C-alpha positions as CSV (number, residue, x, y, z in Angstrom):
1,M,-41.0,-27.0,-75.8
2,K,-44.3,-25.6,-77.7
3,Y,-44.4,-24.4,-80.9
4,L,-47.5,-22.9,-82.6
5,I,-47.4,-22.8,-86.3
6,A,-50.1,-20.8,-88.1
7,G,-50.8,-21.4,-91.5
8,L,-53.3,-18.9,-92.8
9,G,-56.3,-19.1,-95.3
10,N,-60.0,-19.8,-96.3
11,F,-62.1,-22.3,-95.4
12,G,-64.3,-24.3,-98.0
13,E,-64.5,-25.4,-101.4
14,K,-64.8,-21.7,-103.2
15,Y,-60.9,-21.3,-101.3
16,A,-59.5,-24.6,-101.7
17,G,-56.8,-24.9,-103.5
18,T,-56.4,-20.9,-103.9
19,R,-53.5,-18.8,-104.0
20,H,-54.4,-17.3,-100.8
21,N,-54.9,-20.8,-99.1
22,I,-50.7,-21.2,-99.3
23,G,-50.4,-21.6,-95.5
24,F,-53.5,-23.7,-95.6
25,M,-51.2,-25.3,-98.1
26,V,-48.8,-25.9,-95.7
27,L,-50.1,-27.5,-93.0
28,D,-52.2,-30.1,-94.6
29,A,-48.8,-31.2,-96.4
30,L,-47.7,-31.3,-93.4
31,A,-49.2,-33.4,-91.7
32,G,-49.9,-35.7,-94.7
33,L,-45.7,-36.7,-93.3
34,S,-46.0,-36.8,-89.6
35,G,-49.6,-39.0,-90.2
36,I,-51.3,-37.1,-88.7
37,S,-54.6,-35.4,-89.1
38,F,-56.2,-32.5,-88.1
39,Q,-60.1,-31.9,-85.6
40,D,-62.3,-29.5,-85.6
41,R,-61.2,-27.4,-83.0
42,R,-62.4,-23.9,-81.0
43,Y,-61.6,-21.1,-83.2
44,G,-59.7,-24.0,-85.9
45,F,-58.8,-26.9,-87.1
46,V,-55.4,-27.8,-85.6
47,A,-53.1,-31.1,-85.1
48,T,-50.2,-32.5,-82.8
49,Y,-47.4,-33.6,-83.3
50,R,-43.9,-33.3,-81.9
51,Y,-40.6,-33.0,-83.7
52,R,-37.2,-33.6,-81.9
53,A,-38.1,-33.6,-78.4
54,R,-40.7,-30.1,-79.4
55,T,-44.3,-30.5,-79.6
56,C,-45.8,-28.2,-82.3
57,I,-49.0,-27.4,-82.8
58,L,-50.5,-27.1,-86.2
59,L,-53.8,-24.4,-86.8
60,K,-55.5,-23.9,-89.6
61,P,-57.8,-21.0,-88.6
62,S,-61.4,-21.2,-89.3
63,T,-61.8,-17.3,-88.7
64,Y,-61.3,-17.1,-92.8
65,M,-57.9,-14.7,-93.1
66,N,-58.8,-11.1,-91.7
67,R,-59.8,-12.8,-88.0
68,S,-56.7,-15.0,-88.7
69,G,-55.9,-13.3,-84.5
70,L,-59.1,-14.4,-83.2
71,A,-57.4,-18.5,-83.8
72,V,-54.1,-17.0,-82.5
73,N,-54.4,-15.4,-80.0
74,Y,-57.0,-18.0,-78.4
75,W,-54.6,-21.0,-79.6
76,L,-50.8,-19.2,-77.9
77,G,-52.9,-18.7,-74.5
78,K,-54.9,-21.8,-74.4
79,E,-51.6,-23.7,-75.0
80,K,-49.5,-21.2,-73.1
81,I,-47.0,-20.6,-76.1
82,S,-45.5,-17.8,-75.6
83,P,-45.1,-15.5,-79.0
84,E,-41.7,-16.0,-79.5
85,N,-42.5,-18.9,-80.2
86,L,-45.5,-18.5,-82.8
87,F,-44.8,-19.1,-86.5
88,V,-47.2,-17.5,-89.6
89,I,-47.6,-18.8,-92.9
90,V,-48.9,-16.6,-95.6
91,D,-49.1,-15.7,-99.3
92,D,-47.2,-12.6,-100.4
93,L,-48.3,-10.5,-103.8
94,A,-44.7,-8.8,-103.7
95,L,-42.5,-12.0,-103.8
96,P,-42.6,-14.3,-107.4
97,F,-44.5,-17.2,-106.6
98,G,-42.3,-19.6,-104.8
99,T,-39.8,-16.8,-102.7
100,I,-39.3,-17.1,-98.9
101,R,-39.3,-14.6,-96.7
102,I,-38.9,-15.6,-92.9
103,R,-38.9,-12.7,-90.6
104,A,-38.6,-12.3,-86.6
105,R,-41.2,-9.7,-86.5
106,G,-43.2,-6.8,-89.2
107,G,-45.5,-4.6,-90.0
108,D,-48.4,-6.4,-92.0
109,G,-47.7,-5.2,-95.1
110,G,-51.1,-4.7,-96.6
111,H,-51.7,-8.6,-95.2
112,N,-55.2,-9.0,-93.6
113,G,-54.4,-11.8,-91.8
114,L,-50.9,-10.3,-90.5
115,Y,-53.1,-7.3,-90.1
116,S,-55.5,-9.0,-87.8
117,I,-52.5,-10.5,-85.6
118,N,-51.4,-7.6,-85.2
119,Q,-53.9,-6.0,-83.9
120,V,-55.9,-8.7,-81.5
121,L,-52.3,-9.8,-79.8
122,G,-51.1,-6.0,-80.2
123,R,-47.3,-6.5,-80.8
124,Q,-45.4,-7.4,-84.3
125,D,-42.7,-9.2,-82.7
126,Y,-43.1,-13.0,-83.4
127,P,-41.8,-15.1,-86.0
128,R,-43.6,-15.0,-89.6
129,L,-42.9,-17.2,-93.2
130,R,-44.4,-15.3,-96.4
131,F,-44.0,-17.6,-99.4
132,G,-44.8,-15.5,-102.3
133,I,-47.6,-16.0,-105.0
134,G,-46.2,-13.3,-107.5
135,S,-48.4,-10.0,-109.0
136,Y,-49.1,-11.5,-112.3
137,Y,-52.7,-9.3,-112.6
138,N,-54.2,-6.8,-114.6
139,K,-54.9,-3.0,-112.5
140,G,-57.9,-3.7,-110.9
141,G,-58.1,-7.6,-110.1
142,Q,-55.6,-8.5,-107.4
143,T,-59.3,-10.2,-105.6
144,D,-59.4,-12.7,-108.1
145,Y,-55.9,-13.2,-109.1
146,V,-55.1,-13.4,-104.7
147,L,-58.5,-16.3,-105.1
148,G,-57.6,-17.4,-108.0
149,E,-56.8,-21.3,-108.4
150,L,-52.7,-21.6,-109.5
151,T,-51.8,-22.1,-112.4
152,G,-50.1,-25.1,-114.2
153,E,-47.1,-24.3,-113.7
154,E,-47.1,-23.2,-110.0
155,K,-49.1,-26.7,-108.8
156,L,-45.4,-28.0,-110.7
157,V,-43.3,-25.4,-108.4
158,L,-45.6,-26.1,-105.0
159,P,-44.7,-29.3,-103.9
160,E,-40.7,-28.3,-103.9
161,R,-41.6,-25.1,-102.3
162,I,-44.0,-26.5,-99.0
163,E,-40.6,-29.0,-98.8
164,K,-38.9,-25.9,-98.0
165,V,-41.2,-24.1,-96.2
166,I,-41.9,-27.4,-94.4
167,E,-37.6,-27.4,-93.5
168,S,-37.4,-24.0,-92.5
169,I,-40.6,-25.0,-89.6
170,H,-38.5,-27.7,-88.4
171,S,-35.6,-25.0,-88.3
172,F,-37.6,-22.6,-86.4
173,V,-37.7,-25.1,-83.5
174,T,-35.0,-27.2,-83.9
175,V,-32.3,-23.7,-84.0
176,G,-34.0,-20.9,-83.7
177,I,-35.1,-17.4,-85.8
178,E,-31.8,-16.2,-86.1
179,R,-30.2,-19.1,-88.1
180,T,-33.3,-20.4,-90.1
181,M,-33.6,-16.4,-91.4
182,N,-29.9,-17.4,-92.4
183,L,-30.6,-21.0,-93.8
184,Y,-33.7,-19.6,-95.6
185,N,-33.7,-16.0,-96.7
186,N,-30.8,-16.4,-99.3
187,R,-32.3,-19.5,-101.4
């Protein structure tokens, strides 16, 4: 079985370490634990590893957030992976920092990366994990907040929360989306 694990974010030093790059941070941590490295490929940086006889293609799109669908669609086709075996990791303003919400399908919730994927794939029925970044900003400050650096407190909590996301990825590829939602949405 093959799976595409897409962590969304924006490339470049300007965006490194920002809340909007949670997807990249998760995949970087997973690659580090697995002893693999990313290769600069078409539409993104890609790494492959095996987990319990499953092949996992890790994708960090280089198309920027609002064009993530191009990269996801390309790699689904190239690797002959069905959308049911796609797992997208994104940041979410509507959830408190570090909260994990996993869904088998759904709308974009105002997230440009999910909007792009939904538009390009022409469907919304693919698994995704929303990682809460909170909404601790004043009116009109959403963009600066999302593209802002993590606070010291957030940086302290982040490794433990990323560990849970990695566990949920491994759960998804071994027991499926329904059991993974039951296991991780209540934590």
